[in-house]
PQR file of N, CA, C, O and H, with PARSE charges and radii, in Angstrom:
ATOM      1  N   UNK A   1      -2.692   1.449  15.468 -0.4000 1.5000
ATOM      2  CA  UNK A   1      -2.568   0.644  13.584 -0.0000 2.0000
ATOM      3  C   UNK A   1      -3.818  -0.296  14.189  0.5500 1.7000
ATOM      4  O   UNK A   1      -4.073  -0.642  15.343 -0.5500 1.4000
ATOM      5  N   UNK A   2      -4.477  -0.556  12.931 -0.4000 1.5000
ATOM      6  CA  UNK A   2      -4.903  -1.759  12.440 -0.0000 2.0000
ATOM      7  C   UNK A   2      -4.494  -2.979  12.799  0.5500 1.7000
ATOM      8  O   UNK A   2      -3.514  -3.502  12.269 -0.5500 1.4000
ATOM      9  H   UNK A   2      -4.270  -0.275  11.994  0.4000 1.0000
ATOM     10  N   UNK A   3      -5.100  -3.478  13.604 -0.4000 1.5000
ATOM     11  CA  UNK A   3      -4.400  -5.000  13.942 -0.0000 2.0000
ATOM     12  C   UNK A   3      -5.409  -5.777  12.829  0.5500 1.7000
ATOM     13  O   UNK A   3      -6.550  -5.990  13.240 -0.5500 1.4000
ATOM     14  H   UNK A   3      -5.897  -3.053  14.035  0.4000 1.0000
ATOM     15  N   UNK A   4      -5.102  -6.199  11.511 -0.4000 1.5000
ATOM     16  CA  UNK A   4      -4.882  -6.667  10.039 -0.0000 2.0000
ATOM     17  C   UNK A   4      -3.767  -7.416  10.062  0.5500 1.7000
ATOM     18  O   UNK A   4      -2.677  -7.013  10.468 -0.5500 1.4000
ATOM     19  H   UNK A   4      -4.176  -6.025  11.177  0.4000 1.0000
ATOM     20  N   UNK A   5      -4.104  -9.013   9.439 -0.4000 1.5000
ATOM     21  CA  UNK A   5      -3.050  -9.697   8.797 -0.0000 2.0000
ATOM     22  C   UNK A   5      -2.027  -8.879   7.823  0.5500 1.7000
ATOM     23  O   UNK A   5      -0.820  -8.646   7.901 -0.5500 1.4000
ATOM     24  H   UNK A   5      -4.989  -9.340   9.109  0.4000 1.0000
ATOM     25  N   UNK A   6      -3.065  -8.535   6.843 -0.4000 1.5000
ATOM     26  CA  UNK A   6      -2.201  -7.657   5.730 -0.0000 2.0000
ATOM     27  C   UNK A   6      -1.383  -6.366   6.057  0.5500 1.7000
ATOM     28  O   UNK A   6      -0.610  -5.774   5.304 -0.5500 1.4000
ATOM     29  H   UNK A   6      -4.045  -8.724   6.779  0.4000 1.0000
ATOM     30  N   UNK A   7      -1.717  -6.060   7.332 -0.4000 1.5000
ATOM     31  CA  UNK A   7      -1.198  -4.176   7.730 -0.0000 2.0000
ATOM     32  C   UNK A   7       0.314  -4.794   8.151  0.5500 1.7000
ATOM     33  O   UNK A   7       1.185  -4.733   7.282 -0.5500 1.4000
ATOM     34  H   UNK A   7      -2.345  -6.540   7.944  0.4000 1.0000
ATOM     35  N   UNK A   8       0.568  -5.241   9.138 -0.4000 1.5000
ATOM     36  CA  UNK A   8       2.483  -5.589   8.849 -0.0000 2.0000
ATOM     37  C   UNK A   8       3.069  -6.012   6.968  0.5500 1.7000
ATOM     38  O   UNK A   8       4.091  -5.519   6.491 -0.5500 1.4000
ATOM     39  H   UNK A   8      -0.139  -5.290   9.843  0.4000 1.0000
ATOM     40  N   UNK A   9       2.538  -6.574   6.522 -0.4000 1.5000
ATOM     41  CA  UNK A   9       2.414  -7.004   5.012 -0.0000 2.0000
ATOM     42  C   UNK A   9       3.165  -5.808   3.929  0.5500 1.7000
ATOM     43  O   UNK A   9       4.202  -5.604   3.298 -0.5500 1.4000
ATOM     44  H   UNK A   9       1.708  -6.975   6.910  0.4000 1.0000
ATOM     45  N   UNK A  10       1.771  -5.189   4.244 -0.4000 1.5000
ATOM     46  CA  UNK A  10       1.866  -3.752   3.527 -0.0000 2.0000
ATOM     47  C   UNK A  10       2.761  -2.986   3.998  0.5500 1.7000
ATOM     48  O   UNK A  10       3.527  -2.471   3.184 -0.5500 1.4000
ATOM     49  H   UNK A  10       0.929  -5.354   4.756  0.4000 1.0000
ATOM     50  N   UNK A  11       2.957  -2.634   5.690 -0.4000 1.5000
ATOM     51  CA  UNK A  11       3.585  -1.884   5.646 -0.0000 2.0000
ATOM     52  C   UNK A  11       5.569  -2.136   5.233  0.5500 1.7000
ATOM     53  O   UNK A  11       6.301  -1.197   4.921 -0.5500 1.4000
ATOM     54  H   UNK A  11       2.335  -3.052   6.351  0.4000 1.0000
ATOM     55  N   UNK A  12       5.997  -3.494   5.347 -0.4000 1.5000
ATOM     56  CA  UNK A  12       6.825  -4.321   5.453 -0.0000 2.0000
ATOM     57  C   UNK A  12       7.035  -3.533   3.626  0.5500 1.7000
ATOM     58  O   UNK A  12       7.934  -2.692   3.631 -0.5500 1.4000
ATOM     59  H   UNK A  12       5.402  -4.257   5.601  0.4000 1.0000
ATOM     60  N   UNK A  13       6.555  -3.662   2.641 -0.4000 1.5000
ATOM     61  CA  UNK A  13       6.840  -3.590   1.328 -0.0000 2.0000
ATOM     62  C   UNK A  13       6.921  -2.065   1.566  0.5500 1.7000
ATOM     63  O   UNK A  13       8.077  -1.681   1.385 -0.5500 1.4000
ATOM     64  H   UNK A  13       5.825  -4.345   2.637  0.4000 1.0000
ATOM     65  N   UNK A  14       5.946  -0.917   1.965 -0.4000 1.5000
ATOM     66  CA  UNK A  14       6.188   0.549   1.689 -0.0000 2.0000
ATOM     67  C   UNK A  14       7.469   0.615   2.291  0.5500 1.7000
ATOM     68  O   UNK A  14       8.431   1.160   1.749 -0.5500 1.4000
ATOM     69  H   UNK A  14       5.008  -1.229   2.112  0.4000 1.0000
ATOM     70  N   UNK A  15       7.496   0.114   3.317 -0.4000 1.5000
ATOM     71  CA  UNK A  15       9.195   0.616   3.451 -0.0000 2.0000
ATOM     72  C   UNK A  15      10.388   0.347   2.938  0.5500 1.7000
ATOM     73  O   UNK A  15      11.381   1.075   2.938 -0.5500 1.4000
ATOM     74  H   UNK A  15       6.715  -0.328   3.757  0.4000 1.0000
ATOM     75  N   UNK A  16      10.208  -1.192   2.308 -0.4000 1.5000
ATOM     76  CA  UNK A  16      10.984  -1.665   1.432 -0.0000 2.0000
ATOM     77  C   UNK A  16      11.368  -0.548  -0.417  0.5500 1.7000
ATOM     78  O   UNK A  16      12.273  -0.325  -1.221 -0.5500 1.4000
ATOM     79  H   UNK A  16       9.402  -1.784   2.308  0.4000 1.0000
ATOM     80  N   UNK A  17       9.709  -0.172  -0.101 -0.4000 1.5000
ATOM     81  CA  UNK A  17       9.815   0.194  -1.624 -0.0000 2.0000
ATOM     82  C   UNK A  17      10.537   1.889  -1.581  0.5500 1.7000
ATOM     83  O   UNK A  17      11.193   2.420  -2.477 -0.5500 1.4000
ATOM     84  H   UNK A  17       8.974  -0.353   0.552  0.4000 1.0000
ATOM     85  N   UNK A  18      10.149   2.484  -0.203 -0.4000 1.5000
ATOM     86  CA  UNK A  18      10.829   3.855   0.048 -0.0000 2.0000
ATOM     87  C   UNK A  18      12.023   3.886  -0.021  0.5500 1.7000
ATOM     88  O   UNK A  18      12.677   4.659  -0.720 -0.5500 1.4000
ATOM     89  H   UNK A  18       9.616   2.053   0.525  0.4000 1.0000
ATOM     90  N   UNK A  19      12.531   2.852   0.868 -0.4000 1.5000
ATOM     91  CA  UNK A  19      14.101   3.017   0.692 -0.0000 2.0000
ATOM     92  C   UNK A  19      14.978   2.432  -0.357  0.5500 1.7000
ATOM     93  O   UNK A  19      16.142   2.779  -0.557 -0.5500 1.4000
ATOM     94  H   UNK A  19      12.000   2.224   1.436  0.4000 1.0000
ATOM     95  N   UNK A  20      14.115   1.218  -1.224 -0.4000 1.5000
ATOM     96  CA  UNK A  20      15.021   1.289  -2.222 -0.0000 2.0000
ATOM     97  C   UNK A  20      14.500   1.247  -3.646  0.5500 1.7000
ATOM     98  O   UNK A  20      14.979   0.743  -4.662 -0.5500 1.4000
ATOM     99  H   UNK A  20      13.170   0.936  -1.062  0.4000 1.0000
ATOM    100  N   UNK A  21      13.029   2.135  -3.360 -0.4000 1.5000
ATOM    101  CA  UNK A  21      13.006   2.360  -4.996 -0.0000 2.0000
ATOM    102  C   UNK A  21      12.483   0.844  -6.244  0.5500 1.7000
ATOM    103  O   UNK A  21      12.180   0.719  -7.430 -0.5500 1.4000
ATOM    104  H   UNK A  21      12.640   2.545  -2.535  0.4000 1.0000
ATOM    105  N   UNK A  22      12.633   0.051  -5.136 -0.4000 1.5000
ATOM    106  CA  UNK A  22      12.157  -1.309  -6.169 -0.0000 2.0000
ATOM    107  C   UNK A  22      10.859  -1.095  -6.175  0.5500 1.7000
ATOM    108  O   UNK A  22      10.019  -0.732  -5.352 -0.5500 1.4000
ATOM    109  H   UNK A  22      12.879   0.152  -4.172  0.4000 1.0000
ATOM    110  N   UNK A  23      10.893  -1.621  -8.093 -0.4000 1.5000
ATOM    111  CA  UNK A  23       9.479  -1.595  -8.279 -0.0000 2.0000
ATOM    112  C   UNK A  23       8.366  -2.562  -8.383  0.5500 1.7000
ATOM    113  O   UNK A  23       7.257  -2.483  -8.912 -0.5500 1.4000
ATOM    114  H   UNK A  23      11.576  -1.915  -8.762  0.4000 1.0000
ATOM    115  N   UNK A  24       8.931  -3.432  -7.777 -0.4000 1.5000
ATOM    116  CA  UNK A  24       8.262  -5.057  -7.655 -0.0000 2.0000
ATOM    117  C   UNK A  24       7.617  -4.681  -6.333  0.5500 1.7000
ATOM    118  O   UNK A  24       6.407  -4.686  -6.108 -0.5500 1.4000
ATOM    119  H   UNK A  24       9.832  -3.496  -7.347  0.4000 1.0000
ATOM    120  N   UNK A  25       8.686  -4.319  -5.402 -0.4000 1.5000
ATOM    121  CA  UNK A  25       8.149  -4.086  -4.118 -0.0000 2.0000
ATOM    122  C   UNK A  25       6.650  -3.016  -3.951  0.5500 1.7000
ATOM    123  O   UNK A  25       5.676  -3.175  -3.215 -0.5500 1.4000
ATOM    124  H   UNK A  25       9.669  -4.315  -5.585  0.4000 1.0000
ATOM    125  N   UNK A  26       6.944  -1.947  -4.919 -0.4000 1.5000
ATOM    126  CA  UNK A  26       5.710  -0.742  -4.895 -0.0000 2.0000
ATOM    127  C   UNK A  26       4.617  -1.404  -6.114  0.5500 1.7000
ATOM    128  O   UNK A  26       3.762  -0.708  -6.663 -0.5500 1.4000
ATOM    129  H   UNK A  26       7.735  -1.818  -5.516  0.4000 1.0000
ATOM    130  N   UNK A  27       4.782  -2.548  -6.345 -0.4000 1.5000
ATOM    131  CA  UNK A  27       3.395  -3.206  -7.286 -0.0000 2.0000
ATOM    132  C   UNK A  27       3.052  -4.158  -5.932  0.5500 1.7000
ATOM    133  O   UNK A  27       1.855  -4.379  -5.752 -0.5500 1.4000
ATOM    134  H   UNK A  27       5.476  -3.114  -5.899  0.4000 1.0000
ATOM    135  N   UNK A  28       3.869  -4.656  -5.103 -0.4000 1.5000
ATOM    136  CA  UNK A  28       3.160  -5.346  -3.930 -0.0000 2.0000
ATOM    137  C   UNK A  28       2.504  -4.663  -3.129  0.5500 1.7000
ATOM    138  O   UNK A  28       1.288  -4.811  -3.009 -0.5500 1.4000
ATOM    139  H   UNK A  28       4.842  -4.477  -5.249  0.4000 1.0000
ATOM    140  N   UNK A  29       3.269  -3.707  -2.370 -0.4000 1.5000
ATOM    141  CA  UNK A  29       2.264  -2.760  -1.620 -0.0000 2.0000
ATOM    142  C   UNK A  29       1.617  -2.054  -1.845  0.5500 1.7000
ATOM    143  O   UNK A  29       1.388  -1.359  -0.855 -0.5500 1.4000
ATOM    144  H   UNK A  29       4.257  -3.588  -2.468  0.4000 1.0000
ATOM    145  N   UNK A  30       0.979  -1.695  -2.878 -0.4000 1.5000
ATOM    146  CA  UNK A  30       0.170  -0.736  -3.443 -0.0000 2.0000
ATOM    147  C   UNK A  30      -0.916  -1.918  -3.687  0.5500 1.7000
ATOM    148  O   UNK A  30      -2.052  -1.518  -3.435 -0.5500 1.4000
ATOM    149  H   UNK A  30       1.165  -2.260  -3.682  0.4000 1.0000
ATOM    150  N   UNK A  31      -0.842  -3.762  -4.267 -0.4000 1.5000
ATOM    151  CA  UNK A  31      -1.751  -4.080  -4.323 -0.0000 2.0000
ATOM    152  C   UNK A  31      -2.250  -4.785  -3.252  0.5500 1.7000
ATOM    153  O   UNK A  31      -3.225  -5.505  -3.466 -0.5500 1.4000
ATOM    154  H   UNK A  31       0.081  -4.087  -4.472  0.4000 1.0000
ATOM    155  N   UNK A  32      -1.552  -4.702  -1.589 -0.4000 1.5000
ATOM    156  CA  UNK A  32      -1.921  -4.979  -0.278 -0.0000 2.0000
ATOM    157  C   UNK A  32      -2.888  -3.956  -0.108  0.5500 1.7000
ATOM    158  O   UNK A  32      -4.099  -4.114   0.050 -0.5500 1.4000
ATOM    159  H   UNK A  32      -0.760  -4.118  -1.415  0.4000 1.0000
ATOM    160  N   UNK A  33      -2.026  -2.515  -0.170 -0.4000 1.5000
ATOM    161  CA  UNK A  33      -2.907  -1.214   0.443 -0.0000 2.0000
ATOM    162  C   UNK A  33      -3.992  -1.466  -0.500  0.5500 1.7000
ATOM    163  O   UNK A  33      -4.799  -0.654  -0.047 -0.5500 1.4000
ATOM    164  H   UNK A  33      -1.042  -2.387  -0.298  0.4000 1.0000
ATOM    165  N   UNK A  34      -4.616  -2.034  -1.530 -0.4000 1.5000
ATOM    166  CA  UNK A  34      -5.894  -1.525  -2.009 -0.0000 2.0000
ATOM    167  C   UNK A  34      -6.443  -2.872  -1.679  0.5500 1.7000
ATOM    168  O   UNK A  34      -7.665  -2.810  -1.543 -0.5500 1.4000
ATOM    169  H   UNK A  34      -3.961  -2.694  -1.898  0.4000 1.0000
ATOM    170  N   UNK A  35      -5.986  -3.996  -1.515 -0.4000 1.5000
ATOM    171  CA  UNK A  35      -6.823  -5.383  -0.433 -0.0000 2.0000
ATOM    172  C   UNK A  35      -7.239  -4.676   1.059  0.5500 1.7000
ATOM    173  O   UNK A  35      -8.334  -5.062   1.468 -0.5500 1.4000
ATOM    174  H   UNK A  35      -4.993  -4.047  -1.626  0.4000 1.0000
ATOM    175  N   UNK A  36      -6.685  -3.906   1.751 -0.4000 1.5000
ATOM    176  CA  UNK A  36      -6.762  -3.422   3.224 -0.0000 2.0000
ATOM    177  C   UNK A  36      -7.473  -2.454   2.999  0.5500 1.7000
ATOM    178  O   UNK A  36      -8.049  -2.231   4.064 -0.5500 1.4000
ATOM    179  H   UNK A  36      -5.795  -3.592   1.419  0.4000 1.0000
ATOM    180  N   UNK A  37      -7.916  -1.449   1.964 -0.4000 1.5000
ATOM    181  CA  UNK A  37      -8.662  -0.867   1.441 -0.0000 2.0000
ATOM    182  C   UNK A  37     -10.271  -0.794   0.975  0.5500 1.7000
ATOM    183  O   UNK A  37     -11.002   0.183   0.810 -0.5500 1.4000
ATOM    184  H   UNK A  37      -7.448  -1.631   1.099  0.4000 1.0000
ATOM    185  N   UNK A  38     -10.501  -2.132   0.840 -0.4000 1.5000
ATOM    186  CA  UNK A  38     -11.368  -2.765   0.332 -0.0000 2.0000
ATOM    187  C   UNK A  38     -11.850  -3.677   1.699  0.5500 1.7000
ATOM    188  O   UNK A  38     -13.058  -3.771   1.917 -0.5500 1.4000
ATOM    189  H   UNK A  38      -9.907  -2.925   0.974  0.4000 1.0000
ATOM    190  N   UNK A  39     -11.163  -4.147   2.341 -0.4000 1.5000
ATOM    191  CA  UNK A  39     -12.021  -5.149   3.865 -0.0000 2.0000
ATOM    192  C   UNK A  39     -12.559  -4.131   4.743  0.5500 1.7000
ATOM    193  O   UNK A  39     -12.237  -2.944   4.695 -0.5500 1.4000
ATOM    194  H   UNK A  39     -10.181  -4.071   2.163  0.4000 1.0000
ATOM    195  N   UNK A  40     -13.393  -4.642   5.549 -0.4000 1.5000
ATOM    196  CA  UNK A  40     -14.535  -3.960   6.106 -0.0000 2.0000
ATOM    197  C   UNK A  40     -13.437  -4.597   7.774  0.5500 1.7000
ATOM    198  O   UNK A  40     -13.909  -4.654   8.909 -0.5500 1.4000
ATOM    199  H   UNK A  40     -13.654  -5.607   5.588  0.4000 1.0000
ATOM    200  N   UNK A  41     -12.554  -4.827   7.538 -0.4000 1.5000
ATOM    201  CA  UNK A  41     -12.259  -5.352   8.693 -0.0000 2.0000
ATOM    202  C   UNK A  41     -11.467  -4.202   9.662  0.5500 1.7000
ATOM    203  O   UNK A  41     -11.146  -4.274  10.849 -0.5500 1.4000
ATOM    204  H   UNK A  41     -12.171  -4.781   6.616  0.4000 1.0000
ATOM    205  N   UNK A  42     -11.311  -3.275   8.816 -0.4000 1.5000
ATOM    206  CA  UNK A  42     -10.371  -1.813   9.133 -0.0000 2.0000
ATOM    207  C   UNK A  42     -11.237  -0.845   9.150  0.5500 1.7000
ATOM    208  O   UNK A  42     -12.214  -0.812   8.402 -0.5500 1.4000
ATOM    209  H   UNK A  42     -11.572  -3.218   7.853  0.4000 1.0000
ATOM    210  N   UNK A  43     -10.872   0.290  10.256 -0.4000 1.5000
ATOM    211  CA  UNK A  43     -11.806   1.289  10.099 -0.0000 2.0000
ATOM    212  C   UNK A  43     -11.798   2.591   9.003  0.5500 1.7000
ATOM    213  O   UNK A  43     -10.758   3.093   8.578 -0.5500 1.4000
ATOM    214  H   UNK A  43     -10.078   0.264  10.863  0.4000 1.0000
ATOM    215  N   UNK A  44     -12.634   2.862   8.778 -0.4000 1.5000
ATOM    216  CA  UNK A  44     -12.789   3.832   7.464 -0.0000 2.0000
ATOM    217  C   UNK A  44     -11.673   4.403   6.915  0.5500 1.7000
ATOM    218  O   UNK A  44     -11.109   4.138   5.854 -0.5500 1.4000
ATOM    219  H   UNK A  44     -13.479   2.455   9.124  0.4000 1.0000
ATOM    220  N   UNK A  45     -11.320   5.527   8.076 -0.4000 1.5000
ATOM    221  CA  UNK A  45      -9.880   6.221   8.090 -0.0000 2.0000
ATOM    222  C   UNK A  45      -8.935   5.979   7.311  0.5500 1.7000
ATOM    223  O   UNK A  45      -8.294   6.641   6.494 -0.5500 1.4000
ATOM    224  H   UNK A  45     -11.778   5.742   8.938  0.4000 1.0000
ATOM    225  N   UNK A  46      -8.928   4.498   7.820 -0.4000 1.5000
ATOM    226  CA  UNK A  46      -7.246   3.338   7.374 -0.0000 2.0000
ATOM    227  C   UNK A  46      -7.630   3.081   5.405  0.5500 1.7000
ATOM    228  O   UNK A  46      -6.881   3.225   4.438 -0.5500 1.4000
ATOM    229  H   UNK A  46      -9.449   3.961   8.483  0.4000 1.0000
ATOM    230  N   UNK A  47      -9.226   2.628   5.493 -0.4000 1.5000
ATOM    231  CA  UNK A  47      -9.426   2.356   4.154 -0.0000 2.0000
ATOM    232  C   UNK A  47      -9.341   3.494   3.168  0.5500 1.7000
ATOM    233  O   UNK A  47      -9.170   3.318   1.962 -0.5500 1.4000
ATOM    234  H   UNK A  47      -9.834   2.512   6.278  0.4000 1.0000
ATOM    235  N   UNK A  48      -9.459   4.564   3.693 -0.4000 1.5000
ATOM    236  CA  UNK A  48      -9.335   5.440   2.189 -0.0000 2.0000
ATOM    237  C   UNK A  48      -7.701   6.226   2.657  0.5500 1.7000
ATOM    238  O   UNK A  48      -7.056   6.779   1.766 -0.5500 1.4000
ATOM    239  H   UNK A  48      -9.598   4.707   4.673  0.4000 1.0000
ATOM    240  N   UNK A  49      -7.306   6.202   3.715 -0.4000 1.5000
ATOM    241  CA  UNK A  49      -5.408   6.086   3.778 -0.0000 2.0000
ATOM    242  C   UNK A  49      -4.627   4.857   2.727  0.5500 1.7000
ATOM    243  O   UNK A  49      -3.799   4.964   1.823 -0.5500 1.4000
ATOM    244  H   UNK A  49      -7.830   5.752   4.439  0.4000 1.0000
ATOM    245  N   UNK A  50      -5.216   3.877   3.237 -0.4000 1.5000
ATOM    246  CA  UNK A  50      -4.564   2.708   1.946 -0.0000 2.0000
ATOM    247  C   UNK A  50      -4.758   2.652   0.663  0.5500 1.7000
ATOM    248  O   UNK A  50      -4.212   1.902  -0.146 -0.5500 1.4000
ATOM    249  H   UNK A  50      -5.889   3.790   3.972  0.4000 1.0000
ATOM    250  N   UNK A  51      -5.541   3.451   0.488 -0.4000 1.5000
ATOM    251  CA  UNK A  51      -6.771   3.846  -1.188 -0.0000 2.0000
ATOM    252  C   UNK A  51      -6.029   4.793  -1.985  0.5500 1.7000
ATOM    253  O   UNK A  51      -5.664   4.700  -3.157 -0.5500 1.4000
ATOM    254  H   UNK A  51      -5.984   4.060   1.146  0.4000 1.0000
ATOM    255  N   UNK A  52      -5.783   6.229  -0.684 -0.4000 1.5000
ATOM    256  CA  UNK A  52      -4.955   7.324  -1.647 -0.0000 2.0000
ATOM    257  C   UNK A  52      -3.105   6.958  -1.638  0.5500 1.7000
ATOM    258  O   UNK A  52      -2.409   7.567  -2.451 -0.5500 1.4000
ATOM    259  H   UNK A  52      -6.079   6.305   0.268  0.4000 1.0000
ATOM    260  N   UNK A  53      -2.469   5.979  -0.705 -0.4000 1.5000
ATOM    261  CA  UNK A  53      -1.282   5.035  -0.782 -0.0000 2.0000
ATOM    262  C   UNK A  53      -1.579   4.555  -1.710  0.5500 1.7000
ATOM    263  O   UNK A  53      -0.674   4.848  -2.492 -0.5500 1.4000
ATOM    264  H   UNK A  53      -3.035   5.483  -0.045  0.4000 1.0000
ATOM    265  N   UNK A  54      -2.288   3.962  -2.219 -0.4000 1.5000
ATOM    266  CA  UNK A  54      -2.342   2.745  -3.517 -0.0000 2.0000
ATOM    267  C   UNK A  54      -2.027   3.768  -4.475  0.5500 1.7000
ATOM    268  O   UNK A  54      -0.978   3.973  -5.087 -0.5500 1.4000
ATOM    269  H   UNK A  54      -3.022   3.724  -1.584  0.4000 1.0000
ATOM    270  N   UNK A  55      -3.052   4.329  -4.491 -0.4000 1.5000
ATOM    271  CA  UNK A  55      -3.256   5.248  -5.929 -0.0000 2.0000
ATOM    272  C   UNK A  55      -1.730   5.503  -6.053  0.5500 1.7000
ATOM    273  O   UNK A  55      -1.083   4.928  -6.928 -0.5500 1.4000
ATOM    274  H   UNK A  55      -3.903   4.162  -3.993  0.4000 1.0000
ATOM    275  N   UNK A  56      -1.089   6.468  -5.073 -0.4000 1.5000
ATOM    276  CA  UNK A  56      -0.098   6.972  -5.252 -0.0000 2.0000
ATOM    277  C   UNK A  56       1.197   6.486  -6.009  0.5500 1.7000
ATOM    278  O   UNK A  56       2.028   6.877  -6.830 -0.5500 1.4000
ATOM    279  H   UNK A  56      -1.615   6.935  -4.363  0.4000 1.0000
ATOM    280  N   UNK A  57       0.857   5.374  -5.218 -0.4000 1.5000
ATOM    281  CA  UNK A  57       2.265   4.634  -5.340 -0.0000 2.0000
ATOM    282  C   UNK A  57       1.981   3.933  -7.299  0.5500 1.7000
ATOM    283  O   UNK A  57       2.894   3.753  -8.105 -0.5500 1.4000
ATOM    284  H   UNK A  57       0.182   5.056  -4.551  0.4000 1.0000
ATOM    285  N   UNK A  58       0.876   3.752  -7.489 -0.4000 1.5000
ATOM    286  CA  UNK A  58       0.428   2.993  -8.822 -0.0000 2.0000
ATOM    287  C   UNK A  58       1.083   4.832  -9.641  0.5500 1.7000
ATOM    288  O   UNK A  58       1.997   4.680 -10.451 -0.5500 1.4000
ATOM    289  H   UNK A  58       0.134   3.899  -6.834  0.4000 1.0000
ATOM    290  N   UNK A  59       0.846   5.605  -9.520 -0.4000 1.5000
ATOM    291  CA  UNK A  59       1.226   6.939  -9.797 -0.0000 2.0000
ATOM    292  C   UNK A  59       2.272   6.882 -10.342  0.5500 1.7000
ATOM    293  O   UNK A  59       2.557   7.084 -11.522 -0.5500 1.4000
ATOM    294  H   UNK A  59       0.103   5.729  -8.862  0.4000 1.0000
ATOM    295  N   UNK A  60       3.217   6.453  -9.032 -0.4000 1.5000
ATOM    296  CA  UNK A  60       4.713   6.776  -9.272 -0.0000 2.0000
ATOM    297  C   UNK A  60       5.297   5.490 -10.619  0.5500 1.7000
ATOM    298  O   UNK A  60       6.179   5.554 -11.475 -0.5500 1.4000
ATOM    299  H   UNK A  60       2.985   6.289  -8.073  0.4000 1.0000
ATOM    300  N   UNK A  61       4.369   4.485 -10.270 -0.4000 1.5000
ATOM    301  CA  UNK A  61       4.904   3.586 -11.477 -0.0000 2.0000
ATOM    302  C   UNK A  61       4.945   3.825 -12.811  0.5500 1.7000
ATOM    303  O   UNK A  61       5.843   3.427 -13.552 -0.5500 1.4000
ATOM    304  H   UNK A  61       3.653   4.433  -9.575  0.4000 1.0000
ATOM    305  N   UNK A  62       3.907   4.523 -13.173 -0.4000 1.5000
ATOM    306  CA  UNK A  62       3.075   4.478 -14.228 -0.0000 2.0000
ATOM    307  C   UNK A  62       4.038   6.194 -14.737  0.5500 1.7000
ATOM    308  O   UNK A  62       4.208   6.604 -15.885 -0.5500 1.4000
ATOM    309  H   UNK A  62       3.176   4.846 -12.571  0.4000 1.0000
ATOM    310  N   UNK A  63       4.408   6.725 -13.689 -0.4000 1.5000
ATOM    311  CA  UNK A  63       5.199   8.158 -14.563 -0.0000 2.0000
ATOM    312  C   UNK A  63       6.192   7.348 -15.473  0.5500 1.7000
ATOM    313  O   UNK A  63       6.357   6.130 -15.406 -0.5500 1.4000
ATOM    314  H   UNK A  63       4.270   6.392 -12.757  0.4000 1.0000
ATOM    315  N   UNK A  64       6.746   8.098 -16.222 -0.4000 1.5000
ATOM    316  CA  UNK A  64       8.000   7.602 -16.973 -0.0000 2.0000
ATOM    317  C   UNK A  64       9.361   8.413 -15.961  0.5500 1.7000
ATOM    318  O   UNK A  64       9.392   9.445 -15.291 -0.5500 1.4000
ATOM    319  H   UNK A  64       6.612   9.087 -16.276  0.4000 1.0000
ATOM    320  N   UNK A  65      10.127   7.602 -16.199 -0.4000 1.5000
ATOM    321  CA  UNK A  65      11.928   7.979 -15.653 -0.0000 2.0000
ATOM    322  C   UNK A  65      12.318   8.869 -16.229  0.5500 1.7000
ATOM    323  O   UNK A  65      13.461   9.281 -16.031 -0.5500 1.4000
ATOM    324  H   UNK A  65      10.102   6.764 -16.743  0.4000 1.0000
TER
END
């Protein structure tokens, strides 16, 4: 796992979102994952995965319940 300062925060928010469905955690996790996706301090695969997960989280929020 990448040793980037945002990694732990993004993982915590992602876990919270998955366990509770909290929309605020969803937005915050997506934002941090997007920041990680744009960081050149993490490897290309991790950047791609972070971007894909961010996109998926935002799609979940935009879908009507």
